[in-house]
MOPAC internal coordinates of N, CA, C and O (Angstrom, degrees):
PM7 1SCF
backbone

  N    0.0000 0     0.00 0     0.00 0    0    0    0
  C    1.4403 1     0.00 0     0.00 0    1    0    0
  C    1.5903 1   115.31 1     0.00 0    2    1    0
  O    1.2310 1   118.89 1   -52.86 1    3    2    1
  N    1.2335 1   119.72 1   127.14 1    3    2    1
  C    1.3773 1   126.09 1  -174.47 1    5    3    2
  C    1.5292 1   109.72 1   -75.64 1    6    5    3
  O    1.2310 1   121.44 1   -54.75 1    7    6    5
  N    1.3334 1   114.86 1   125.25 1    7    6    5
  C    1.5127 1   113.77 1   175.26 1    9    7    6
  C    1.5034 1   111.90 1  -107.73 1   10    9    7
  O    1.2310 1   120.65 1   -17.71 1   11   10    9
  N    1.1944 1   116.36 1   162.29 1   11   10    9
  C    1.4061 1   124.10 1  -179.65 1   13   11   10
  C    1.5769 1   107.19 1  -112.00 1   14   13   11
  O    1.2310 1   121.48 1   -53.23 1   15   14   13
  N    1.3926 1   114.78 1   126.77 1   15   14   13
  C    1.5274 1   119.45 1  -177.94 1   17   15   14
  C    1.5524 1   101.46 1  -125.56 1   18   17   15
  O    1.2310 1   125.44 1   -53.10 1   19   18   17
  N    1.3197 1   107.16 1   126.90 1   19   18   17
  C    1.5434 1   118.56 1   174.22 1   21   19   18
  C    1.4626 1   113.84 1   -93.88 1   22   21   19
  O    1.2310 1   121.46 1  -119.40 1   23   22   21
  N    1.3540 1   114.81 1    60.60 1   23   22   21
  C    1.5189 1   119.37 1   175.00 1   25   23   22
  C    1.4312 1   111.79 1   -54.60 1   26   25   23
  O    1.2310 1   121.14 1   142.51 1   27   26   25
  N    1.3340 1   115.43 1   -37.49 1   27   26   25
  C    1.4902 1   116.02 1  -170.80 1   29   27   26
  C    1.4295 1   113.33 1   -58.86 1   30   29   27
  O    1.2310 1   120.04 1   139.78 1   31   30   29
  N    1.4153 1   117.52 1   -40.22 1   31   30   29
  C    1.5362 1   118.00 1  -179.71 1   33   31   30
  C    1.5308 1   111.72 1   -69.06 1   34   33   31
  O    1.2310 1   120.70 1   149.40 1   35   34   33
  N    1.2946 1   116.28 1   -30.60 1   35   34   33
  C    1.4799 1   117.88 1   176.69 1   37   35   34
  C    1.5206 1   112.34 1   -70.52 1   38   37   35
  O    1.2310 1   121.62 1   136.21 1   39   38   37
  N    1.3858 1   114.50 1   -43.79 1   39   38   37
  C    1.4788 1   121.86 1   173.70 1   41   39   38
  C    1.4800 1   111.72 1   -57.80 1   42   41   39
  O    1.2310 1   119.32 1   134.96 1   43   42   41
  N    1.3638 1   118.91 1   -45.04 1   43   42   41
  C    1.3386 1   124.78 1  -176.67 1   45   43   42
  C    1.6594 1   110.94 1   -65.71 1   46   45   43
  O    1.2310 1   122.90 1   145.94 1   47   46   45
  N    1.2457 1   112.04 1   -34.06 1   47   46   45
  C    1.4774 1   117.85 1   178.54 1   49   47   46
  C    1.4574 1   113.54 1   -71.54 1   50   49   47
  O    1.2310 1   120.52 1   137.98 1   51   50   49
  N    1.4328 1   116.60 1   -42.02 1   51   50   49
  C    1.4279 1   120.88 1   176.61 1   53   51   50
  C    1.5124 1   109.36 1   -64.81 1   54   53   51
  O    1.2310 1   120.80 1   139.78 1   55   54   53
  N    1.4076 1   116.08 1   -40.22 1   55   54   53
  C    1.4622 1   113.09 1   179.77 1   57   55   54
  C    1.4642 1   116.06 1   -67.26 1   58   57   55
  O    1.2310 1   120.85 1   149.90 1   59   58   57
  N    1.4151 1   115.98 1   -30.10 1   59   58   57
  C    1.3921 1   118.92 1   178.53 1   61   59   58
  C    1.4719 1   113.25 1   -73.50 1   62   61   59
  O    1.2310 1   122.24 1   146.14 1   63   62   61
  N    1.3133 1   113.32 1   -33.86 1   63   62   61
  C    1.6016 1   117.79 1   179.60 1   65   63   62
  C    1.3687 1   110.65 1   -64.46 1   66   65   63
  O    1.2310 1   120.42 1   144.12 1   67   66   65
  N    1.3638 1   116.79 1   -35.88 1   67   66   65
  C    1.4878 1   120.48 1  -175.58 1   69   67   66
  C    1.5905 1   112.78 1   -89.39 1   70   69   67
  O    1.2310 1   123.43 1   123.74 1   71   70   69
  N    1.3426 1   111.03 1   -56.26 1   71   70   69
  C    1.4994 1   115.93 1  -175.99 1   73   71   70
  C    1.4411 1   117.85 1   -73.21 1   74   73   71
  O    1.2310 1   121.85 1   153.75 1   75   74   73
  N    1.3081 1   114.06 1   -26.25 1   75   74   73
  C    1.5543 1   115.91 1  -174.93 1   77   75   74
  C    1.5181 1   110.03 1  -101.12 1   78   77   75
  O    1.2310 1   120.18 1   170.76 1   79   78   77
  N    1.2816 1   117.25 1    -9.24 1   79   78   77
  C    1.4888 1   123.85 1   174.44 1   81   79   78
  C    1.5753 1   111.37 1    69.66 1   82   81   79
  O    1.2310 1   120.07 1  -141.17 1   83   82   81
  N    1.3861 1   117.47 1    38.83 1   83   82   81
  C    1.4538 1   119.48 1  -175.49 1   85   83   82
  C    1.4752 1   112.33 1   -92.57 1   86   85   83
  O    1.2310 1   120.03 1  -179.53 1   87   86   85
  N    1.3085 1   117.55 1     0.47 1   87   86   85
  C    1.4667 1   124.20 1  -178.16 1   89   87   86
  C    1.4876 1   112.04 1  -129.86 1   90   89   87
  O    1.2310 1   119.55 1   -72.64 1   91   90   89
  N    1.4021 1   118.46 1   107.36 1   91   90   89
  C    1.4517 1   119.61 1  -179.05 1   93   91   90
  C    1.4846 1   116.63 1   -61.07 1   94   93   91
  O    1.2310 1   120.56 1   147.69 1   95   94   93
  N    1.3275 1   116.54 1   -32.31 1   95   94   93
  C    1.4813 1   120.56 1   172.29 1   97   95   94
  C    1.4995 1   111.59 1   -58.21 1   98   97   95
  O    1.2310 1   120.57 1   128.40 1   99   98   97
  N    1.3105 1   116.52 1   -51.60 1   99   98   97
  C    1.4662 1   120.88 1   179.78 1  101   99   98
  C    1.4972 1   115.41 1   -63.57 1  102  101   99
  O    1.2310 1   120.41 1   144.43 1  103  102  101
  N    1.3540 1   116.83 1   -35.57 1  103  102  101
  C    1.4323 1   122.19 1   178.55 1  105  103  102
  C    1.5108 1   109.72 1   -61.77 1  106  105  103
  O    1.2310 1   119.63 1   143.87 1  107  106  105
  N    1.4076 1   118.32 1   -36.13 1  107  106  105
  C    1.4353 1   117.38 1  -179.17 1  109  107  106
  C    1.4819 1   116.52 1   -81.00 1  110  109  107
  O    1.2310 1   119.09 1   176.93 1  111  110  109
  N    1.2997 1   119.35 1    -3.07 1  111  110  109
  C    1.5386 1   123.04 1  -176.62 1  113  111  110
  C    1.5233 1   108.14 1   -88.59 1  114  113  111
  O    1.2310 1   121.26 1   -34.39 1  115  114  113
  N    1.3224 1   115.20 1   145.61 1  115  114  113
  C    1.4602 1   120.87 1   165.27 1  117  115  114
  C    1.5309 1   105.70 1  -112.90 1  118  117  115
  O    1.2310 1   120.44 1     5.01 1  119  118  117
  N    1.2910 1   116.77 1  -174.99 1  119  118  117
  C    1.3805 1   126.05 1   178.02 1  121  119  118
  C    1.5707 1   114.12 1   -54.52 1  122  121  119
  O    1.2310 1   122.92 1   131.70 1  123  122  121
  N    1.3005 1   112.00 1   -48.30 1  123  122  121
  C    1.5390 1   113.62 1  -173.88 1  125  123  122
  C    1.5050 1   110.21 1   -70.02 1  126  125  123
  O    1.2310 1   121.04 1   141.90 1  127  126  125
  N    1.4293 1   115.61 1   -38.10 1  127  126  125
  C    1.4937 1   114.69 1   178.63 1  129  127  126
  C    1.4060 1   111.74 1   -67.68 1  130  129  127
  O    1.2310 1   117.14 1   143.05 1  131  130  129
  N    1.3463 1   123.04 1   -36.95 1  131  130  129
  C    1.4391 1   123.42 1   173.94 1  133  131  130
  C    1.5376 1   114.58 1   -60.41 1  134  133  131
  O    1.2310 1   122.67 1   140.77 1  135  134  133
  N    1.2555 1   112.50 1   -39.23 1  135  134  133
  C    1.5243 1   121.52 1  -178.55 1  137  135  134
  C    1.5885 1   102.69 1   -64.21 1  138  137  135
  O    1.2310 1   117.92 1   139.13 1  139  138  137
  N    1.2803 1   121.57 1   -40.87 1  139  138  137
  C    1.4695 1   124.83 1  -176.31 1  141  139  138
  C    1.5329 1   108.09 1   -69.52 1  142  141  139
  O    1.2310 1   122.17 1   142.09 1  143  142  141
  N    1.4202 1   113.44 1   -37.91 1  143  142  141
  C    1.4323 1   111.82 1   177.31 1  145  143  142
  C    1.5519 1   114.96 1   -70.17 1  146  145  143
  O    1.2310 1   121.52 1   150.70 1  147  146  145
  N    1.3885 1   114.71 1   -29.30 1  147  146  145
  C    1.4925 1   120.30 1  -178.36 1  149  147  146
  C    1.5786 1   102.47 1   -69.34 1  150  149  147
  O    1.2310 1   119.62 1   135.42 1  151  150  149
  N    1.2895 1   118.33 1   -44.58 1  151  150  149
  C    1.5016 1   126.47 1  -176.82 1  153  151  150
  C    1.6111 1   105.40 1   -60.20 1  154  153  151
  O    1.2310 1   116.65 1   135.11 1  155  154  153
  N    1.3134 1   123.97 1   -44.89 1  155  154  153
  C    1.3942 1   128.04 1   178.39 1  157  155  154
  C    1.5249 1   105.90 1   -61.31 1  158  157  155
  O    1.2310 1   117.02 1   126.46 1  159  158  157
  N    1.3127 1   123.28 1   -53.54 1  159  158  157
  C    1.4287 1   124.76 1   179.73 1  161  159  158
  C    1.5364 1   113.91 1   -57.64 1  162  161  159
  O    1.2310 1   120.35 1   144.39 1  163  162  161
  N    1.3580 1   116.94 1   -35.61 1  163  162  161
  C    1.3900 1   123.66 1   174.67 1  165  163  162
  C    1.4875 1   112.84 1   -63.72 1  166  165  163
  O    1.2310 1   121.42 1   139.67 1  167  166  165
  N    1.3381 1   114.89 1   -40.33 1  167  166  165
  C    1.5042 1   113.12 1   177.50 1  169  167  166
  C    1.4748 1   107.94 1   -75.17 1  170  169  167
  O    1.2310 1   115.40 1   147.81 1  171  170  169
  N    1.3113 1   126.34 1   -32.19 1  171  170  169
  C    1.4073 1   122.71 1   170.35 1  173  171  170
  C    1.5082 1   120.75 1   -60.66 1  174  173  171
  O    1.2310 1   122.34 1   143.33 1  175  174  173
  N    1.3165 1   113.13 1   -36.67 1  175  174  173
  C    1.4908 1   122.40 1   169.35 1  177  175  174
  C    1.4894 1   111.76 1   -62.46 1  178  177  175
  O    1.2310 1   121.11 1   131.86 1  179  178  177
  N    1.3852 1   115.48 1   -48.14 1  179  178  177
  C    1.4528 1   117.91 1   177.55 1  181  179  178
  C    1.5605 1   114.43 1   -56.60 1  182  181  179
  O    1.2310 1   123.63 1   136.02 1  183  182  181
  N    1.3267 1   110.65 1   -43.98 1  183  182  181
  C    1.4268 1   120.53 1  -179.90 1  185  183  182
  C    1.5879 1   110.67 1   -61.78 1  186  185  183
  O    1.2310 1   121.84 1   137.18 1  187  186  185
  N    1.2569 1   114.09 1   -42.82 1  187  186  185
  C    1.5089 1   120.84 1  -178.17 1  189  187  186
  C    1.5164 1   108.29 1   -64.79 1  190  189  187
  O    1.2310 1   119.82 1   135.32 1  191  190  189
  N    1.3566 1   117.94 1   -44.68 1  191  190  189
  C    1.4989 1   118.82 1   173.95 1  193  191  190
  C    1.4661 1   113.94 1   -65.42 1  194  193  191
  O    1.2310 1   118.07 1   133.29 1  195  194  193
  N    1.2368 1   121.29 1   -46.71 1  195  194  193
  C    1.4944 1   126.28 1   177.25 1  197  195  194
  C    1.4682 1   112.05 1   -57.87 1  198  197  195
  O    1.2310 1   119.46 1   139.78 1  199  198  197
  N    1.2070 1   118.63 1   -40.22 1  199  198  197
  C    1.4618 1   124.57 1  -175.09 1  201  199  198
  C    1.5809 1   111.56 1   -87.34 1  202  201  199
  O    1.2310 1   121.41 1   173.14 1  203  202  201
  N    1.3213 1   114.90 1    -6.86 1  203  202  201
  C    1.4373 1   120.47 1   175.11 1  205  203  202
  C    1.5442 1   109.97 1    72.38 1  206  205  203
  O    1.2310 1   119.78 1  -146.52 1  207  206  205
  N    1.2251 1   118.02 1    33.48 1  207  206  205
  C    1.4778 1   124.46 1  -179.43 1  209  207  206
  C    1.6144 1   107.48 1   -58.74 1  210  209  207
  O    1.2310 1   120.49 1   -14.19 1  211  210  209
  N    1.2383 1   116.67 1   165.81 1  211  210  209
  C    1.4893 1   123.15 1  -178.30 1  213  211  210
  C    1.5950 1   105.52 1   -68.39 1  214  213  211
  O    1.2310 1   123.94 1   -35.45 1  215  214  213
  N    1.3526 1   110.04 1   144.55 1  215  214  213
  C    1.4637 1   116.55 1   175.67 1  217  215  214
  C    1.4932 1   120.01 1   -42.48 1  218  217  215
  O    1.2310 1   121.72 1   146.31 1  219  218  217
  N    1.4592 1   114.32 1   -33.69 1  219  218  217
  C    1.4771 1   122.27 1  -177.66 1  221  219  218
  C    1.5302 1   104.35 1   -67.09 1  222  221  219
  O    1.2310 1   117.98 1   135.32 1  223  222  221
  N    1.3673 1   121.45 1   -44.68 1  223  222  221
  C    1.4312 1   121.47 1  -179.10 1  225  223  222
  C    1.5143 1   113.24 1   -58.34 1  226  225  223
  O    1.2310 1   122.51 1   131.76 1  227  226  225
  N    1.3110 1   112.80 1   -48.24 1  227  226  225
  C    1.5335 1   119.38 1   177.73 1  229  227  226
  C    1.5311 1   108.32 1   -61.18 1  230  229  227
  O    1.2310 1   119.43 1   139.83 1  231  230  229
  N    1.2916 1   118.69 1   -40.17 1  231  230  229
  C    1.5134 1   117.76 1  -179.36 1  233  231  230
  C    1.5769 1   109.69 1   -65.63 1  234  233  231
  O    1.2310 1   120.65 1   141.29 1  235  234  233
  N    1.3608 1   116.36 1   -38.71 1  235  234  233
  C    1.4466 1   118.10 1  -178.40 1  237  235  234
  C    1.5600 1   112.61 1   -67.86 1  238  237  235
  O    1.2310 1   122.97 1   146.92 1  239  238  237
  N    1.3172 1   111.92 1   -33.08 1  239  238  237
  C    1.5125 1   111.77 1   177.69 1  241  239  238
  C    1.4712 1   114.76 1   -80.28 1  242  241  239
  O    1.2310 1   122.02 1   150.51 1  243  242  241
  N    1.4295 1   113.75 1   -29.49 1  243  242  241
  C    1.5223 1   114.40 1   170.82 1  245  243  242
  C    1.4794 1   109.51 1   -64.53 1  246  245  243
  O    1.2310 1   119.37 1   140.37 1  247  246  245
  N    1.3297 1   118.80 1   -39.63 1  247  246  245
  C    1.4788 1   121.63 1   177.93 1  249  247  246
  C    1.5244 1   115.75 1   -60.44 1  250  249  247
  O    1.2310 1   122.39 1   142.79 1  251  250  249
  N    1.3507 1   113.04 1   -37.21 1  251  250  249
  C    1.5097 1   117.93 1   175.76 1  253  251  250
  C    1.5296 1   113.74 1   -63.75 1  254  253  251
  O    1.2310 1   123.46 1   140.80 1  255  254  253
  N    1.2912 1   110.97 1   -39.20 1  255  254  253
  C    1.5475 1   118.69 1   178.44 1  257  255  254
  C    1.5186 1   108.21 1   -67.19 1  258  257  255
  O    1.2310 1   119.41 1   135.78 1  259  258  257
  N    1.2283 1   118.73 1   -44.22 1  259  258  257
  C    1.4817 1   124.74 1  -176.87 1  261  259  258
  C    1.5773 1   108.32 1   -61.43 1  262  261  259
  O    1.2310 1   122.69 1   128.88 1  263  262  261
  N    1.3553 1   112.46 1   -51.12 1  263  262  261
  C    1.5148 1   117.04 1  -179.10 1  265  263  262
  C    1.4993 1   109.96 1   -61.28 1  266  265  263
  O    1.2310 1   120.73 1   131.91 1  267  266  265
  N    1.2803 1   116.22 1   -48.09 1  267  266  265
  C    1.5167 1   119.39 1  -178.26 1  269  267  266
  C    1.6484 1   110.15 1   -58.06 1  270  269  267
  O    1.2310 1   121.70 1   134.51 1  271  270  269
  N    1.3003 1   114.36 1   -45.49 1  271  270  269
  C    1.4624 1   117.22 1   178.46 1  273  271  270
  C    1.4905 1   112.46 1   -59.00 1  274  273  271
  O    1.2310 1   119.65 1   144.00 1  275  274  273
  N    1.3305 1   118.27 1   -36.00 1  275  274  273
  C    1.3769 1   120.30 1   179.96 1  277  275  274
  C    1.6810 1   110.75 1   -77.53 1  278  277  275
  O    1.2310 1   121.09 1   148.20 1  279  278  277
  N    1.2729 1   115.52 1   -31.80 1  279  278  277
  C    1.4627 1   119.42 1   175.42 1  281  279  278
  C    1.5586 1   103.67 1   -67.53 1  282  281  279
  O    1.2310 1   118.21 1   136.41 1  283  282  281
  N    1.2583 1   121.01 1   -43.59 1  283  282  281
  C    1.5416 1   122.20 1  -179.72 1  285  283  282
  C    1.4286 1   109.11 1   -58.24 1  286  285  283
  O    1.2310 1   117.73 1   135.87 1  287  286  285
  N    1.1792 1   121.94 1   -44.13 1  287  286  285
  C    1.5228 1   127.88 1  -174.02 1  289  287  286
  C    1.5474 1   105.77 1   -64.89 1  290  289  287
  O    1.2310 1   120.58 1   132.46 1  291  290  289
  N    1.2990 1   116.49 1   -47.54 1  291  290  289
  C    1.5292 1   117.23 1   179.40 1  293  291  290
  C    1.6494 1   109.95 1   -70.26 1  294  293  291
  O    1.2310 1   121.79 1   148.47 1  295  294  293
  N    1.2930 1   114.17 1   -31.53 1  295  294  293
  C    1.4695 1   118.50 1   174.10 1  297  295  294
  C    1.4986 1   113.42 1   -61.87 1  298  297  295
  O    1.2310 1   120.87 1   141.55 1  299  298  297
  N    1.2525 1   115.94 1   -38.45 1  299  298  297
  C    1.4863 1   122.98 1  -179.70 1  301  299  298
  C    1.4958 1   106.29 1   -70.83 1  302  301  299
  O    1.2310 1   118.67 1   145.37 1  303  302  301
  N    1.3021 1   120.14 1   -34.63 1  303  302  301
  C    1.4778 1   124.55 1   177.11 1  305  303  302
  C    1.5704 1   107.13 1   -66.60 1  306  305  303
  O    1.2310 1   122.11 1   131.17 1  307  306  305
  N    1.3793 1   113.57 1   -48.83 1  307  306  305
  C    1.4163 1   119.79 1  -176.44 1  309  307  306
  C    1.5317 1   111.56 1   -61.35 1  310  309  307
  O    1.2310 1   120.60 1   142.48 1  311  310  309
  N    1.3370 1   116.46 1   -37.52 1  311  310  309
  C    1.4656 1   119.35 1   178.50 1  313  311  310
  C    1.5606 1   113.88 1   -86.15 1  314  313  311
  O    1.2310 1   121.99 1  -169.56 1  315  314  313
  N    1.3337 1   113.79 1    10.44 1  315  314  313
  C    1.5607 1   124.22 1   177.71 1  317  315  314
  C    1.4476 1   108.69 1    54.51 1  318  317  315
  O    1.2310 1   117.65 1  -139.86 1  319  318  317
  N    1.2717 1   122.09 1    40.14 1  319  318  317
  C    1.4344 1   129.29 1   170.67 1  321  319  318
  C    1.4878 1   111.81 1   -86.55 1  322  321  319
  O    1.2310 1   121.48 1   135.83 1  323  322  321
  N    1.3870 1   114.78 1   -44.17 1  323  322  321
  C    1.4018 1   124.13 1  -178.41 1  325  323  322
  C    1.4942 1   105.94 1  -153.09 1  326  325  323
  O    1.2310 1   120.62 1    -0.28 1  327  326  325
  N    1.3597 1   116.42 1   179.72 1  327  326  325
  C    1.4580 1   116.38 1   170.77 1  329  327  326
  C    1.5585 1   103.21 1  -123.74 1  330  329  327
  O    1.2310 1   120.66 1   -19.80 1  331  330  329
  N    1.3705 1   116.34 1   160.20 1  331  330  329
  C    1.3652 1   121.86 1   178.03 1  333  331  330
  C    1.5345 1   112.04 1   -60.33 1  334  333  331
  O    1.2310 1   121.98 1   138.95 1  335  334  333
  N    1.3817 1   113.81 1   -41.05 1  335  334  333
  C    1.4738 1   119.04 1   172.46 1  337  335  334
  C    1.4714 1   113.19 1   -57.72 1  338  337  335
  O    1.2310 1   118.74 1   135.96 1  339  338  337
  N    1.2569 1   120.02 1   -44.04 1  339  338  337
  C    1.5252 1   121.06 1   175.49 1  341  339  338
  C    1.4845 1   114.61 1   -59.48 1  342  341  339
  O    1.2310 1   122.78 1   137.74 1  343  342  341
  N    1.3984 1   112.28 1   -42.26 1  343  342  341
  C    1.4943 1   118.25 1   179.63 1  345  343  342
  C    1.4565 1   110.89 1   -64.26 1  346  345  343
  O    1.2310 1   119.89 1   134.77 1  347  346  345
  N    1.2691 1   117.81 1   -45.23 1  347  346  345
  C    1.5156 1   123.36 1   177.23 1  349  347  346
  C    1.4069 1   112.73 1   -56.78 1  350  349  347
  O    1.2310 1   122.30 1   124.39 1  351  350  349
  N    1.3948 1   113.19 1   -55.61 1  351  350  349
  C    1.4433 1   122.49 1  -178.88 1  353  351  350
  C    1.4872 1   112.33 1   -55.77 1  354  353  351
  O    1.2310 1   120.83 1   136.04 1  355  354  353
  N    1.2949 1   116.02 1   -43.96 1  355  354  353
  C    1.4891 1   121.71 1  -175.88 1  357  355  354
  C    1.5950 1   107.45 1   -65.93 1  358  357  355
  O    1.2310 1   120.35 1   139.06 1  359  358  357
  N    1.3582 1   116.93 1   -40.94 1  359  358  357
  C    1.3847 1   120.14 1  -178.02 1  361  359  358
  C    1.5054 1   110.53 1   -65.36 1  362  361  359
  O    1.2310 1   119.25 1   138.67 1  363  362  361
  N    1.3968 1   119.03 1   -41.33 1  363  362  361
  C    1.3527 1   127.30 1   176.70 1  365  363  362
  C    1.6037 1   112.50 1   -60.22 1  366  365  363
  O    1.2310 1   122.22 1   135.29 1  367  366  365
  N    1.2654 1   113.36 1   -44.71 1  367  366  365
  C    1.4870 1   124.44 1  -175.88 1  369  367  366
  C    1.5444 1   105.81 1   -67.27 1  370  369  367
  O    1.2310 1   120.28 1   137.73 1  371  370  369
  N    1.3199 1   117.08 1   -42.27 1  371  370  369
  C    1.4982 1   119.08 1  -177.53 1  373  371  370
  C    1.5353 1   107.65 1   -65.22 1  374  373  371
  O    1.2310 1   120.22 1   136.72 1  375  374  373
  N    1.3089 1   117.18 1   -43.28 1  375  374  373
  C    1.5069 1   122.08 1  -177.53 1  377  375  374
  C    1.4973 1   104.11 1   -64.28 1  378  377  375
  O    1.2310 1   118.61 1   140.41 1  379  378  377
  N    1.3439 1   120.25 1   -39.59 1  379  378  377
  C    1.5539 1   120.35 1  -177.21 1  381  379  378
  C    1.5047 1   108.59 1   -63.65 1  382  381  379
  O    1.2310 1   119.89 1   140.69 1  383  382  381
  N    1.3702 1   117.82 1   -39.31 1  383  382  381
  C    1.3586 1   122.68 1  -179.12 1  385  383  382
  C    1.4835 1   116.77 1   -67.94 1  386  385  383
  O    1.2310 1   124.19 1   133.82 1  387  386  385
  N    1.2732 1   109.56 1   -46.18 1  387  386  385
  C    1.4887 1   121.69 1  -174.68 1  389  387  386
  C    1.5404 1   116.14 1   -83.99 1  390  389  387
  O    1.2310 1   121.99 1   146.83 1  391  390  389
  N    1.2997 1   113.79 1   -33.17 1  391  390  389
  C    1.4772 1   119.22 1  -174.25 1  393  391  390
  C    1.5375 1   112.22 1  -136.17 1  394  393  391
  O    1.2310 1   120.46 1  -129.62 1  395  394  393
  N    1.4238 1   116.72 1    50.38 1  395  394  393
  C    1.4347 1   119.65 1  -177.65 1  397  395  394
  C    1.5657 1   117.75 1   -49.75 1  398  397  395
  O    1.2310 1   121.25 1   152.90 1  399  398  397
  N    1.3759 1   115.22 1   -27.10 1  399  398  397
  C    1.4228 1   121.61 1   177.30 1  401  399  398
  C    1.4917 1   113.70 1   -53.09 1  402  401  399
  O    1.2310 1   121.27 1   143.94 1  403  402  401
  N    1.3422 1   115.17 1   -36.06 1  403  402  401
  C    1.4742 1   116.62 1  -175.56 1  405  403  402
  C    1.4767 1   117.74 1   -68.80 1  406  405  403
  O    1.2310 1   121.69 1   166.84 1  407  406  405
  N    1.3350 1   114.38 1   -13.16 1  407  406  405
  C    1.3458 1   123.69 1   176.46 1  409  407  406
  C    1.5867 1   115.38 1   -95.28 1  410  409  407
  O    1.2310 1   121.60 1  -178.89 1  411  410  409
  N    1.2983 1   114.53 1     1.11 1  411  410  409
  C    1.4656 1   124.03 1  -176.46 1  413  411  410
  C    1.5418 1   111.58 1  -127.53 1  414  413  411
  O    1.2310 1   121.61 1    -1.56 1  415  414  413
  N    1.2628 1   114.53 1   178.44 1  415  414  413
  C    1.4847 1   120.14 1   179.43 1  417  415  414
  C    1.5747 1   109.16 1   -93.45 1  418  417  415
  O    1.2310 1   120.24 1  -175.67 1  419  418  417
  N    1.3441 1   117.15 1     4.33 1  419  418  417
  C    1.3746 1   117.34 1  -172.10 1  421  419  418
  C    1.4891 1   111.91 1   -81.14 1  422  421  419
  O    1.2310 1   118.53 1   -39.27 1  423  422  421
  N    1.3411 1   120.41 1   140.73 1  423  422  421
  C    1.3562 1   123.97 1  -176.39 1  425  423  422
  C    1.5484 1   105.69 1  -105.06 1  426  425  423
  O    1.2310 1   122.00 1   -48.87 1  427  426  425
  N    1.3684 1   113.77 1   131.13 1  427  426  425
  C    1.4800 1   118.30 1   176.22 1  429  427  426
  C    1.4816 1   110.92 1  -129.00 1  430  429  427
  O    1.2310 1   121.21 1   -16.19 1  431  430  429
  N    1.3163 1   115.29 1   163.81 1  431  430  429
  C    1.3642 1   123.67 1   175.56 1  433  431  430
  C    1.4920 1   117.02 1   -71.59 1  434  433  431
  O    1.2310 1   118.27 1   -18.97 1  435  434  433
  N    1.3634 1   120.91 1   161.03 1  435  434  433
  C    1.3652 1   121.29 1   171.80 1  437  435  434
  C    1.6412 1   114.02 1   -55.60 1  438  437  435
  O    1.2310 1   123.64 1   135.13 1  439  438  437
  N    1.2759 1   110.62 1   -44.87 1  439  438  437
  C    1.5067 1   110.62 1   178.34 1  441  439  438
  C    1.5772 1   115.92 1   -68.48 1  442  441  439
  O    1.2310 1   122.20 1   150.88 1  443  442  441
  N    1.2823 1   113.40 1   -29.12 1  443  442  441
  C    1.5974 1   116.21 1   175.63 1  445  443  442
  C    1.5276 1   106.75 1   -70.88 1  446  445  443
  O    1.2310 1   119.02 1   142.58 1  447  446  445
  N    1.2850 1   119.47 1   -37.42 1  447  446  445
  C    1.4649 1   122.55 1   177.38 1  449  447  446
  C    1.5052 1   108.64 1   -66.40 1  450  449  447
  O    1.2310 1   119.62 1   133.79 1  451  450  449
  N    1.3298 1   118.34 1   -46.21 1  451  450  449
  C    1.4681 1   121.34 1   177.59 1  453  451  450
  C    1.5185 1   110.53 1   -57.53 1  454  453  451
  O    1.2310 1   120.70 1   132.04 1  455  454  453
  N    1.3330 1   116.27 1   -47.96 1  455  454  453
  C    1.4544 1   119.51 1  -178.36 1  457  455  454
  C    1.4757 1   112.58 1   -62.03 1  458  457  455
  O    1.2310 1   118.67 1   135.65 1  459  458  457
  N    1.3157 1   120.14 1   -44.35 1  459  458  457
  C    1.5226 1   124.56 1   172.61 1  461  459  458
  C    1.4113 1   115.07 1   -55.57 1  462  461  459
  O    1.2310 1   121.13 1   138.79 1  463  462  461
  N    1.2941 1   115.44 1   -41.21 1  463  462  461
  C    1.5367 1   122.06 1   175.59 1  465  463  462
  C    1.5539 1   109.35 1   -58.85 1  466  465  463
  O    1.2310 1   121.64 1   123.19 1  467  466  465
  N    1.3254 1   114.47 1   -56.81 1  467  466  465
  C    1.4987 1   119.87 1  -176.75 1  469  467  466
  C    1.4838 1   109.11 1   -59.54 1  470  469  467
  O    1.2310 1   119.21 1   137.20 1  471  470  469
  N    1.3705 1   119.11 1   -42.80 1  471  470  469
  C    1.4553 1   123.08 1  -177.38 1  473  471  470
  C    1.5277 1   109.48 1   -61.73 1  474  473  471
  O    1.2310 1   121.60 1   137.34 1  475  474  473
  N    1.2881 1   114.54 1   -42.66 1  475  474  473
  C    1.5078 1   122.47 1   177.73 1  477  475  474
  C    1.5201 1   110.84 1   -63.65 1  478  477  475
  O    1.2310 1   118.84 1   138.97 1  479  478  477
  N    1.2635 1   119.82 1   -41.03 1  479  478  477
  C    1.4834 1   121.26 1   176.73 1  481  479  478
  C    1.5444 1   110.64 1   -69.36 1  482  481  479
  O    1.2310 1   118.14 1   141.72 1  483  482  481
  N    1.2930 1   121.15 1   -38.28 1  483  482  481
  C    1.5072 1   121.85 1   177.77 1  485  483  482
  C    1.5214 1   105.81 1   -68.37 1  486  485  483
  O    1.2310 1   117.32 1   138.99 1  487  486  485
  N    1.2095 1   122.71 1   -41.01 1  487  486  485
  C    1.5886 1   118.69 1  -176.03 1  489  487  486
  C    1.5297 1   105.17 1   -70.29 1  490  489  487
  O    1.2310 1   116.58 1   143.12 1  491  490  489
  N    1.3022 1   124.10 1   -36.88 1  491  490  489
  C    1.4791 1   124.05 1   179.27 1  493  491  490
  C    1.5673 1   107.70 1   -63.86 1  494  493  491
  O    1.2310 1   120.40 1   137.96 1  495  494  493
  N    1.2966 1   116.84 1   -42.04 1  495  494  493
  C    1.5371 1   119.03 1   176.08 1  497  495  494
  C    1.4401 1   114.55 1   -59.28 1  498  497  495
  O    1.2310 1   122.22 1   135.22 1  499  498  497
  N    1.3876 1   113.36 1   -44.78 1  499  498  497
  C    1.5817 1   119.31 1  -176.62 1  501  499  498
  C    1.6502 1   108.26 1   -67.43 1  502  501  499
  O    1.2310 1   121.55 1   153.40 1  503  502  501
  N    1.3336 1   114.64 1   -26.60 1  503  502  501
  C    1.4897 1   117.18 1   179.92 1  505  503  502
  C    1.5032 1   111.46 1   -81.91 1  506  505  503
  O    1.2310 1   116.61 1   166.34 1  507  506  505
  N    1.2736 1   124.05 1   -13.66 1  507  506  505
  C    1.3733 1   120.02 1  -177.46 1  509  507  506
  C    1.4733 1   115.74 1   -82.85 1  510  509  507
  O    1.2310 1   120.10 1   180.00 1  511  510  509

């Protein structure tokens, strides 16, 4: 079943919260405080899964994490540390290096995927 995801609305809201200063809470956050919030929400999601909470609760916690990650990306741009474009492009480049099979029709085994990921990581470390 094909699903429709309206990421653009969520992305636009995160951008507006950070770049347009429409949220006093967001204005007071820096990268470290946002990461702490993300970690807190990750712990809450983990607890919800471990405790067997209702799917709705798990969905809410996952949504909190997604929103905070988007806010963090725009905050990094606002602070002139990075740009959202750079973050997105780096994420895509990393996946292309570590998991090229997801961009092709080639089917590989779990072990082949794991080895490709590890080799990609090793190559990245040697290039630093």
